[in-house]
Biopython code that builds the backbone (N, CA, C, O; Angstrom):
import numpy as np
from Bio.PDB.StructureBuilder import StructureBuilder

atoms = [
    (1, "MET", "N", (77.825, 49.959, 171.559)),
    (1, "MET", "CA", (78.032, 50.987, 171.189)),
    (1, "MET", "C", (78.207, 51.401, 172.904)),
    (1, "MET", "O", (77.231, 51.359, 173.653)),
    (2, "ASN", "N", (79.384, 51.741, 173.316)),
    (2, "ASN", "CA", (79.016, 52.462, 174.855)),
    (2, "ASN", "C", (78.936, 54.465, 174.114)),
    (2, "ASN", "O", (78.562, 54.745, 172.975)),
    (3, "LYS", "N", (79.332, 55.340, 175.022)),
    (3, "LYS", "CA", (79.526, 56.440, 175.950)),
    (3, "LYS", "C", (80.758, 56.709, 174.995)),
    (3, "LYS", "O", (80.544, 57.523, 174.096)),
    (4, "GLN", "N", (81.523, 56.364, 175.034)),
    (4, "GLN", "CA", (82.546, 56.734, 174.303)),
    (4, "GLN", "C", (83.209, 56.131, 173.416)),
    (4, "GLN", "O", (84.431, 56.247, 173.322)),
    (5, "ASP", "N", (82.207, 55.114, 172.336)),
    (5, "ASP", "CA", (82.183, 54.828, 171.120)),
    (5, "ASP", "C", (81.537, 55.979, 170.432)),
    (5, "ASP", "O", (82.138, 56.545, 169.519)),
    (6, "LEU", "N", (80.198, 56.413, 170.857)),
    (6, "LEU", "CA", (79.668, 57.964, 170.514)),
    (6, "LEU", "C", (80.193, 58.680, 170.401)),
    (6, "LEU", "O", (80.571, 58.991, 169.272)),
    (7, "VAL", "N", (80.532, 59.368, 171.473)),
    (7, "VAL", "CA", (81.863, 60.075, 171.564)),
    (7, "VAL", "C", (82.691, 60.381, 169.527)),
    (7, "VAL", "O", (82.604, 61.094, 168.528)),
    (8, "ASN", "N", (83.307, 59.365, 170.037)),
    (8, "ASN", "CA", (83.938, 58.903, 168.858)),
    (8, "ASN", "C", (83.767, 59.180, 167.636)),
    (8, "ASN", "O", (84.615, 59.549, 166.824)),
    (9, "ALA", "N", (82.320, 58.953, 167.444)),
    (9, "ALA", "CA", (81.414, 58.657, 165.823)),
    (9, "ALA", "C", (80.907, 59.783, 165.818)),
    (9, "ALA", "O", (80.266, 60.103, 164.817)),
    (10, "ILE", "N", (81.053, 60.858, 167.084)),
    (10, "ILE", "CA", (79.552, 62.209, 166.929)),
    (10, "ILE", "C", (81.746, 63.117, 166.351)),
    (10, "ILE", "O", (81.765, 64.219, 165.802)),
    (11, "ALA", "N", (82.599, 62.648, 166.535)),
    (11, "ALA", "CA", (83.994, 63.601, 167.051)),
    (11, "ALA", "C", (84.309, 63.921, 165.164)),
    (11, "ALA", "O", (84.437, 64.878, 164.400)),
    (12, "LYS", "N", (84.315, 62.098, 165.126)),
    (12, "LYS", "CA", (84.923, 62.327, 163.431)),
    (12, "LYS", "C", (83.529, 62.395, 162.952)),
    (12, "LYS", "O", (83.859, 63.443, 162.396)),
    (13, "GLU", "N", (81.825, 62.225, 162.526)),
    (13, "GLU", "CA", (81.379, 62.709, 161.494)),
    (13, "GLU", "C", (81.092, 63.675, 161.173)),
    (13, "GLU", "O", (81.183, 64.039, 160.001)),
    (14, "ALA", "N", (80.587, 64.505, 162.268)),
    (14, "ALA", "CA", (81.016, 66.592, 162.824)),
    (14, "ALA", "C", (82.427, 66.762, 162.145)),
    (14, "ALA", "O", (82.372, 67.712, 161.364)),
    (15, "GLU", "N", (83.532, 66.241, 162.166)),
    (15, "GLU", "CA", (84.494, 67.035, 162.311)),
    (15, "GLU", "C", (85.247, 67.659, 163.258)),
    (15, "GLU", "O", (86.095, 68.505, 162.973)),
    (16, "LEU", "N", (84.882, 67.132, 164.879)),
    (16, "LEU", "CA", (85.139, 67.826, 165.845)),
    (16, "LEU", "C", (86.418, 67.305, 166.570)),
    (16, "LEU", "O", (86.826, 66.174, 166.306)),
    (17, "SER", "N", (87.033, 68.057, 167.435)),
    (17, "SER", "CA", (87.545, 67.336, 168.842)),
    (17, "SER", "C", (86.874, 66.254, 169.493)),
    (17, "SER", "O", (85.715, 66.023, 169.148)),
    (18, "LYS", "N", (87.433, 65.520, 170.419)),
    (18, "LYS", "CA", (86.757, 64.327, 170.873)),
    (18, "LYS", "C", (86.172, 65.216, 172.315)),
    (18, "LYS", "O", (85.289, 64.779, 173.052)),
    (19, "LYS", "N", (86.740, 66.273, 172.470)),
    (19, "LYS", "CA", (86.518, 67.312, 173.809)),
    (19, "LYS", "C", (84.921, 67.802, 173.233)),
    (19, "LYS", "O", (83.880, 67.889, 173.885)),
    (20, "SER", "N", (85.105, 68.015, 172.114)),
    (20, "SER", "CA", (84.229, 69.281, 172.149)),
    (20, "SER", "C", (82.101, 68.091, 171.584)),
    (20, "SER", "O", (80.888, 68.161, 171.389)),
    (21, "ALA", "N", (83.217, 67.337, 171.647)),
    (21, "ALA", "CA", (81.463, 66.504, 171.272)),
    (21, "ALA", "C", (81.337, 65.877, 172.358)),
    (21, "ALA", "O", (80.140, 65.839, 172.644)),
    (22, "GLU", "N", (81.994, 65.337, 173.150)),
    (22, "GLU", "CA", (81.500, 64.846, 174.277)),
    (22, "GLU", "C", (81.796, 66.281, 175.112)),
    (22, "GLU", "O", (82.897, 66.192, 175.654)),
    (23, "ALA", "N", (81.198, 67.470, 175.358)),
    (23, "ALA", "CA", (80.705, 68.523, 175.428)),
    (23, "ALA", "C", (79.318, 68.313, 175.210)),
    (23, "ALA", "O", (78.431, 67.879, 175.944)),
    (24, "ALA", "N", (79.330, 68.828, 173.716)),
    (24, "ALA", "CA", (77.732, 68.462, 173.319)),
    (24, "ALA", "C", (76.605, 66.894, 173.520)),
    (24, "ALA", "O", (75.400, 66.785, 173.748)),
    (25, "LEU", "N", (77.559, 66.016, 173.332)),
    (25, "LEU", "CA", (76.519, 64.717, 173.731)),
    (25, "LEU", "C", (75.827, 65.218, 175.592)),
    (25, "LEU", "O", (74.630, 65.439, 175.773)),
    (26, "ASN", "N", (76.577, 65.277, 176.405)),
    (26, "ASN", "CA", (77.082, 66.032, 178.260)),
    (26, "ASN", "C", (75.458, 67.206, 177.753)),
    (26, "ASN", "O", (74.257, 67.435, 177.899)),
    (27, "THR", "N", (76.285, 67.436, 177.336)),
    (27, "THR", "CA", (74.993, 68.904, 177.004)),
    (27, "THR", "C", (73.181, 68.143, 176.774)),
    (27, "THR", "O", (72.335, 67.924, 177.640)),
    (28, "PHE", "N", (73.133, 67.949, 175.535)),
    (28, "PHE", "CA", (72.290, 66.874, 174.969)),
    (28, "PHE", "C", (71.807, 65.888, 176.173)),
    (28, "PHE", "O", (70.593, 65.804, 176.361)),
    (29, "MET", "N", (72.369, 65.413, 176.696)),
    (29, "MET", "CA", (72.066, 64.479, 178.257)),
    (29, "MET", "C", (71.305, 65.876, 179.032)),
    (29, "MET", "O", (70.140, 65.918, 179.430)),
    (30, "HIS", "N", (72.419, 67.067, 179.115)),
    (30, "HIS", "CA", (71.230, 66.886, 180.565)),
    (30, "HIS", "C", (70.622, 67.441, 180.072)),
    (30, "HIS", "O", (69.637, 66.939, 180.613)),
    (31, "SER", "N", (70.079, 68.352, 179.234)),
    (31, "SER", "CA", (69.148, 69.317, 178.854)),
    (31, "SER", "C", (67.595, 68.209, 178.144)),
    (31, "SER", "O", (66.640, 68.739, 177.577)),
    (32, "VAL", "N", (67.687, 67.017, 178.323)),
    (32, "VAL", "CA", (66.596, 66.052, 177.960)),
    (32, "VAL", "C", (66.258, 65.802, 179.233)),
    (32, "VAL", "O", (65.101, 65.959, 179.623)),
    (33, "THR", "N", (67.324, 65.348, 180.089)),
    (33, "THR", "CA", (67.031, 65.468, 181.674)),
    (33, "THR", "C", (66.267, 65.785, 182.791)),
    (33, "THR", "O", (65.800, 65.083, 183.688)),
    (34, "LYS", "N", (66.217, 67.388, 182.484)),
    (34, "LYS", "CA", (65.812, 68.793, 182.852)),
    (34, "LYS", "C", (64.509, 68.974, 181.995)),
    (34, "LYS", "O", (63.929, 69.988, 182.384)),
    (35, "ALA", "N", (63.784, 68.302, 180.880)),
    (35, "ALA", "CA", (63.392, 68.388, 180.957)),
    (35, "ALA", "C", (62.151, 67.930, 180.732)),
    (35, "ALA", "O", (61.122, 68.455, 180.307)),
    (36, "LEU", "N", (62.589, 66.291, 181.285)),
    (36, "LEU", "CA", (61.737, 65.233, 181.571)),
    (36, "LEU", "C", (61.465, 65.177, 183.443)),
    (36, "LEU", "O", (60.616, 64.590, 184.112)),
    (37, "LYS", "N", (62.346, 65.865, 183.735)),
    (37, "LYS", "CA", (61.958, 66.399, 185.188)),
    (37, "LYS", "C", (61.139, 67.621, 185.310)),
    (37, "LYS", "O", (60.649, 67.822, 186.421)),
    (38, "ARG", "N", (60.980, 68.188, 184.684)),
    (38, "ARG", "CA", (60.171, 69.002, 184.298)),
    (38, "ARG", "C", (58.513, 68.329, 183.719)),
    (38, "ARG", "O", (57.604, 69.096, 183.401)),
    (39, "GLY", "N", (58.420, 67.346, 183.688)),
    (39, "GLY", "CA", (57.247, 67.140, 183.027)),
    (39, "GLY", "C", (57.306, 66.943, 181.705)),
    (39, "GLY", "O", (56.568, 66.104, 181.188)),
    (40, "GLU", "N", (58.219, 67.707, 180.936)),
    (40, "GLU", "CA", (58.102, 67.991, 179.528)),
    (40, "GLU", "C", (59.004, 66.538, 177.940)),
    (40, "GLU", "O", (60.084, 65.949, 177.895)),
    (41, "SER", "N", (57.857, 66.579, 177.045)),
    (41, "SER", "CA", (58.353, 65.841, 176.243)),
    (41, "SER", "C", (59.395, 66.665, 175.726)),
    (41, "SER", "O", (59.463, 67.893, 175.774)),
    (42, "VAL", "N", (60.444, 65.609, 175.075)),
    (42, "VAL", "CA", (61.181, 66.390, 173.410)),
    (42, "VAL", "C", (61.069, 65.272, 172.494)),
    (42, "VAL", "O", (61.045, 64.052, 172.661)),
    (43, "VAL", "N", (61.009, 66.004, 171.516)),
    (43, "VAL", "CA", (60.428, 65.230, 170.390)),
    (43, "VAL", "C", (61.815, 66.036, 168.751)),
    (43, "VAL", "O", (62.193, 67.116, 168.296)),
    (44, "LEU", "N", (62.013, 64.494, 168.534)),
    (44, "LEU", "CA", (63.437, 65.044, 167.657)),
    (44, "LEU", "C", (62.452, 64.262, 166.532)),
    (44, "LEU", "O", (62.356, 63.045, 166.692)),
    (45, "THR", "N", (61.670, 64.897, 165.342)),
    (45, "THR", "CA", (61.539, 64.926, 164.525)),
    (45, "THR", "C", (61.921, 63.644, 163.362)),
    (45, "THR", "O", (62.554, 64.061, 162.393)),
    (46, "GLY", "N", (61.732, 62.745, 163.359)),
    (46, "GLY", "CA", (62.155, 60.977, 162.762)),
    (46, "GLY", "C", (62.943, 60.309, 163.933)),
    (46, "GLY", "O", (62.781, 59.089, 163.910)),
    (47, "PHE", "N", (63.749, 60.736, 164.950)),
    (47, "PHE", "CA", (64.044, 59.485, 165.942)),
    (47, "PHE", "C", (63.222, 59.398, 166.590)),
    (47, "PHE", "O", (62.729, 58.270, 166.591)),
    (48, "GLY", "N", (62.601, 60.357, 167.450)),
    (48, "GLY", "CA", (62.189, 59.501, 168.536)),
    (48, "GLY", "C", (61.412, 60.350, 169.550)),
    (48, "GLY", "O", (61.273, 61.405, 168.930)),
    (49, "THR", "N", (60.947, 60.479, 170.493)),
    (49, "THR", "CA", (60.049, 61.355, 171.509)),
    (49, "THR", "C", (61.043, 60.888, 172.633)),
    (49, "THR", "O", (61.402, 59.737, 172.385)),
    (50, "PHE", "N", (61.667, 61.425, 173.893)),
    (50, "PHE", "CA", (61.270, 61.592, 175.136)),
    (50, "PHE", "C", (60.149, 61.649, 176.428)),
    (50, "PHE", "O", (60.586, 62.653, 176.990)),
    (51, "SER", "N", (59.696, 61.480, 176.750)),
    (51, "SER", "CA", (58.475, 61.563, 177.444)),
    (51, "SER", "C", (58.815, 60.317, 178.850)),
    (51, "SER", "O", (59.546, 59.331, 178.943)),
    (52, "THR", "N", (57.574, 61.210, 180.041)),
    (52, "THR", "CA", (57.776, 60.455, 181.199)),
    (52, "THR", "C", (56.648, 59.962, 181.198)),
    (52, "THR", "O", (55.740, 60.245, 180.416)),
    (53, "MET", "N", (56.620, 59.083, 182.195)),
    (53, "MET", "CA", (54.809, 58.043, 182.183)),
    (53, "MET", "C", (55.065, 57.264, 183.803)),
    (53, "MET", "O", (55.986, 56.506, 184.108)),
    (54, "LYS", "N", (53.954, 57.730, 184.646)),
    (54, "LYS", "CA", (53.273, 57.274, 185.653)),
    (54, "LYS", "C", (53.442, 55.737, 185.861)),
    (54, "LYS", "O", (53.062, 54.907, 185.035)),
    (55, "ARG", "N", (53.974, 55.475, 186.900)),
    (55, "ARG", "CA", (53.307, 54.228, 187.539)),
    (55, "ARG", "C", (52.826, 53.534, 188.701)),
    (55, "ARG", "O", (53.524, 53.367, 189.701)),
    (56, "LYS", "N", (51.899, 53.215, 188.610)),
    (56, "LYS", "CA", (50.927, 53.082, 189.717)),
    (56, "LYS", "C", (51.683, 51.804, 190.732)),
    (56, "LYS", "O", (52.071, 50.665, 190.474)),
    (57, "ALA", "N", (51.659, 52.682, 192.055)),
    (57, "ALA", "CA", (51.667, 51.641, 193.101)),
    (57, "ALA", "C", (51.411, 50.408, 192.754)),
    (57, "ALA", "O", (50.587, 50.356, 191.841)),
    (58, "ARG", "N", (51.965, 48.920, 193.290)),
    (58, "ARG", "CA", (51.396, 47.559, 193.323)),
    (58, "ARG", "C", (51.966, 47.181, 194.137)),
    (58, "ARG", "O", (52.949, 47.693, 194.673)),
    (59, "THR", "N", (51.243, 45.844, 194.460)),
    (59, "THR", "CA", (51.666, 44.658, 194.647)),
    (59, "THR", "C", (52.920, 43.955, 194.461)),
    (59, "THR", "O", (52.947, 44.074, 193.236)),
    (60, "GLY", "N", (54.106, 43.237, 194.763)),
    (60, "GLY", "CA", (55.146, 42.433, 194.639)),
    (60, "GLY", "C", (55.511, 41.644, 195.050)),
    (60, "GLY", "O", (55.303, 41.410, 196.240)),
    (61, "ARG", "N", (56.283, 40.791, 194.228)),
    (61, "ARG", "CA", (56.761, 39.544, 195.964)),
    (61, "ARG", "C", (58.136, 39.903, 195.657)),
    (61, "ARG", "O", (58.563, 40.685, 194.807)),
    (62, "ASN", "N", (59.037, 38.847, 196.906)),
    (62, "ASN", "CA", (60.407, 39.221, 196.747)),
    (62, "ASN", "C", (60.842, 37.272, 196.432)),
    (62, "ASN", "O", (60.455, 36.128, 196.671)),
    (63, "PRO", "N", (61.421, 37.709, 196.055)),
    (63, "PRO", "CA", (61.582, 36.533, 194.593)),
    (63, "PRO", "C", (62.363, 34.993, 195.762)),
    (63, "PRO", "O", (62.039, 33.805, 195.784)),
    (64, "GLN", "N", (63.299, 35.655, 196.466)),
    (64, "GLN", "CA", (63.404, 35.181, 197.572)),
    (64, "GLN", "C", (63.388, 34.465, 198.686)),
    (64, "GLN", "O", (64.137, 33.645, 199.217)),
    (65, "THR", "N", (62.276, 35.002, 198.943)),
    (65, "THR", "CA", (61.200, 34.528, 200.219)),
    (65, "THR", "C", (59.475, 34.611, 200.022)),
    (65, "THR", "O", (58.544, 34.341, 200.781)),
    (66, "GLY", "N", (59.541, 35.077, 198.736)),
    (66, "GLY", "CA", (57.887, 34.586, 198.317)),
    (66, "GLY", "C", (57.516, 35.216, 199.082)),
    (66, "GLY", "O", (56.316, 34.943, 199.113)),
    (67, "ALA", "N", (57.780, 36.240, 200.092)),
    (67, "ALA", "CA", (56.407, 37.908, 200.839)),
    (67, "ALA", "C", (56.252, 38.610, 200.116)),
    (67, "ALA", "O", (57.014, 38.728, 199.156)),
    (68, "GLU", "N", (55.186, 39.359, 200.305)),
    (68, "GLU", "CA", (54.654, 40.379, 198.971)),
    (68, "GLU", "C", (55.454, 41.005, 200.045)),
    (68, "GLU", "O", (55.945, 40.532, 201.070)),
    (69, "ILE", "N", (55.455, 43.013, 199.190)),
    (69, "ILE", "CA", (55.876, 43.624, 199.080)),
    (69, "ILE", "C", (55.129, 45.010, 198.274)),
    (69, "ILE", "O", (54.507, 44.945, 197.214)),
    (70, "LYS", "N", (55.324, 45.975, 198.907)),
    (70, "LYS", "CA", (54.386, 47.425, 198.550)),
    (70, "LYS", "C", (56.011, 48.062, 197.550)),
    (70, "LYS", "O", (57.155, 48.393, 197.862)),
    (71, "ILE", "N", (55.188, 47.951, 196.241)),
    (71, "ILE", "CA", (56.096, 48.448, 195.335)),
    (71, "ILE", "C", (55.017, 50.289, 194.941)),
    (71, "ILE", "O", (54.102, 50.624, 194.189)),
    (72, "PRO", "N", (55.882, 50.953, 195.990)),
    (72, "PRO", "CA", (54.818, 52.605, 195.025)),
    (72, "PRO", "C", (55.378, 53.550, 194.349)),
    (72, "PRO", "O", (56.508, 54.039, 194.341)),
    (73, "ALA", "N", (54.290, 53.760, 193.704)),
    (73, "ALA", "CA", (54.025, 54.714, 192.393)),
    (73, "ALA", "C", (55.359, 56.014, 191.988)),
    (73, "ALA", "O", (55.609, 57.096, 192.519)),
    (74, "LYS", "N", (55.819, 55.479, 191.135)),
    (74, "LYS", "CA", (57.019, 56.862, 190.332)),
    (74, "LYS", "C", (56.677, 56.703, 189.140)),
    (74, "LYS", "O", (55.942, 55.865, 188.618)),
    (75, "THR", "N", (57.434, 57.830, 188.595)),
    (75, "THR", "CA", (57.626, 58.517, 187.409)),
    (75, "THR", "C", (58.713, 57.573, 186.945)),
    (75, "THR", "O", (59.626, 57.298, 187.724)),
    (76, "ALA", "N", (58.660, 56.868, 185.273)),
    (76, "ALA", "CA", (59.687, 56.561, 184.987)),
    (76, "ALA", "C", (59.626, 57.177, 183.109)),
    (76, "ALA", "O", (58.628, 57.431, 182.433)),
    (77, "PRO", "N", (61.519, 57.276, 182.618)),
    (77, "PRO", "CA", (61.595, 57.970, 181.484)),
    (77, "PRO", "C", (60.885, 57.153, 180.411)),
    (77, "PRO", "O", (60.097, 56.342, 180.897)),
    (78, "LYS", "N", (60.937, 57.152, 179.397)),
    (78, "LYS", "CA", (60.384, 56.366, 178.455)),
    (78, "LYS", "C", (60.897, 56.698, 176.989)),
    (78, "LYS", "O", (61.928, 57.370, 177.006)),
    (79, "PHE", "N", (60.533, 56.459, 176.028)),
    (79, "PHE", "CA", (61.583, 56.661, 174.373)),
    (79, "PHE", "C", (60.162, 55.664, 173.912)),
    (79, "PHE", "O", (59.732, 54.735, 174.596)),
    (80, "LYS", "N", (59.696, 56.037, 172.843)),
    (80, "LYS", "CA", (58.993, 55.981, 171.438)),
    (80, "LYS", "C", (59.442, 56.305, 170.277)),
    (80, "LYS", "O", (59.297, 57.442, 169.827)),
    (81, "PRO", "N", (60.341, 54.882, 169.327)),
    (81, "PRO", "CA", (61.155, 55.399, 168.472)),
    (81, "PRO", "C", (60.313, 56.091, 167.344)),
    (81, "PRO", "O", (59.091, 56.004, 167.226)),
    (82, "GLY", "N", (61.236, 56.850, 166.469)),
    (82, "GLY", "CA", (59.775, 57.411, 165.765)),
    (82, "GLY", "C", (60.844, 56.992, 164.070)),
    (82, "GLY", "O", (61.971, 56.669, 163.695)),
    (83, "LYS", "N", (59.425, 57.316, 163.557)),
    (83, "LYS", "CA", (59.648, 56.400, 161.658)),
    (83, "LYS", "C", (60.847, 56.308, 160.843)),
    (83, "LYS", "O", (61.356, 55.356, 160.251)),
    (84, "GLY", "N", (61.144, 57.414, 160.949)),
    (84, "GLY", "CA", (62.763, 57.619, 160.690)),
    (84, "GLY", "C", (64.171, 56.691, 161.083)),
    (84, "GLY", "O", (65.178, 56.276, 160.510)),
    (85, "LEU", "N", (63.614, 56.657, 162.306)),
    (85, "LEU", "CA", (64.656, 55.678, 163.524)),
    (85, "LEU", "C", (64.250, 53.909, 162.467)),
    (85, "LEU", "O", (64.905, 53.097, 161.815)),
    (86, "LYS", "N", (62.587, 54.132, 162.942)),
    (86, "LYS", "CA", (62.017, 52.668, 162.437)),
    (86, "LYS", "C", (62.393, 51.828, 161.538)),
    (86, "LYS", "O", (62.780, 50.661, 161.606)),
    (87, "ASP", "N", (62.179, 52.806, 160.385)),
    (87, "ASP", "CA", (62.893, 52.420, 159.170)),
    (87, "ASP", "C", (64.383, 51.833, 158.476)),
    (87, "ASP", "O", (64.781, 51.130, 157.548)),
    (88, "ALA", "N", (64.985, 52.809, 159.846)),
    (88, "ALA", "CA", (66.506, 52.925, 158.544)),
    (88, "ALA", "C", (67.145, 51.563, 159.879)),
    (88, "ALA", "O", (68.322, 51.217, 159.977)),
    (89, "VAL", "N", (65.932, 51.004, 160.780)),
    (89, "VAL", "CA", (66.768, 49.480, 162.064)),
    (89, "VAL", "C", (66.452, 48.965, 160.825)),
    (89, "VAL", "O", (67.443, 48.581, 160.203)),
    (90, "LYS", "N", (64.875, 48.767, 159.990)),
    (90, "LYS", "CA", (64.162, 47.683, 159.468)),
    (90, "LYS", "C", (65.326, 46.783, 158.438)),
    (90, "LYS", "O", (64.967, 45.766, 157.844)),
]
sb = StructureBuilder()
sb.init_structure("model")
sb.init_model(0)
sb.init_chain("A")
sb.init_seg("    ")
for serial, (resi, resn, name, xyz) in enumerate(atoms, 1):
    if name == "N":
        sb.init_residue(resn, " ", resi, " ")
    sb.init_atom(name, np.array(xyz, "f"), 0.0, 1.0, " ", f" {name:<3s}", serial, name[0])
structure = sb.get_structure()
């Protein structure tokens, strides 16, 4: 399912126009992104938790040349599914 399929499903399920459904989805994604940038987590009980994790700097290898390269530390987004989502997919 891509973004447009999700917009169509939201519009049909909630009986909204596709434009309203897309606006709601965009607002949701923007709000989650802003919260993660601030270092906050977003908890949707029964669905899951969006959070960030810090990755340490490390040494890697260029697969073409085999040369060692330095990979800098960074913060990456993370999603942990909730019990309700896990049970529904089971």
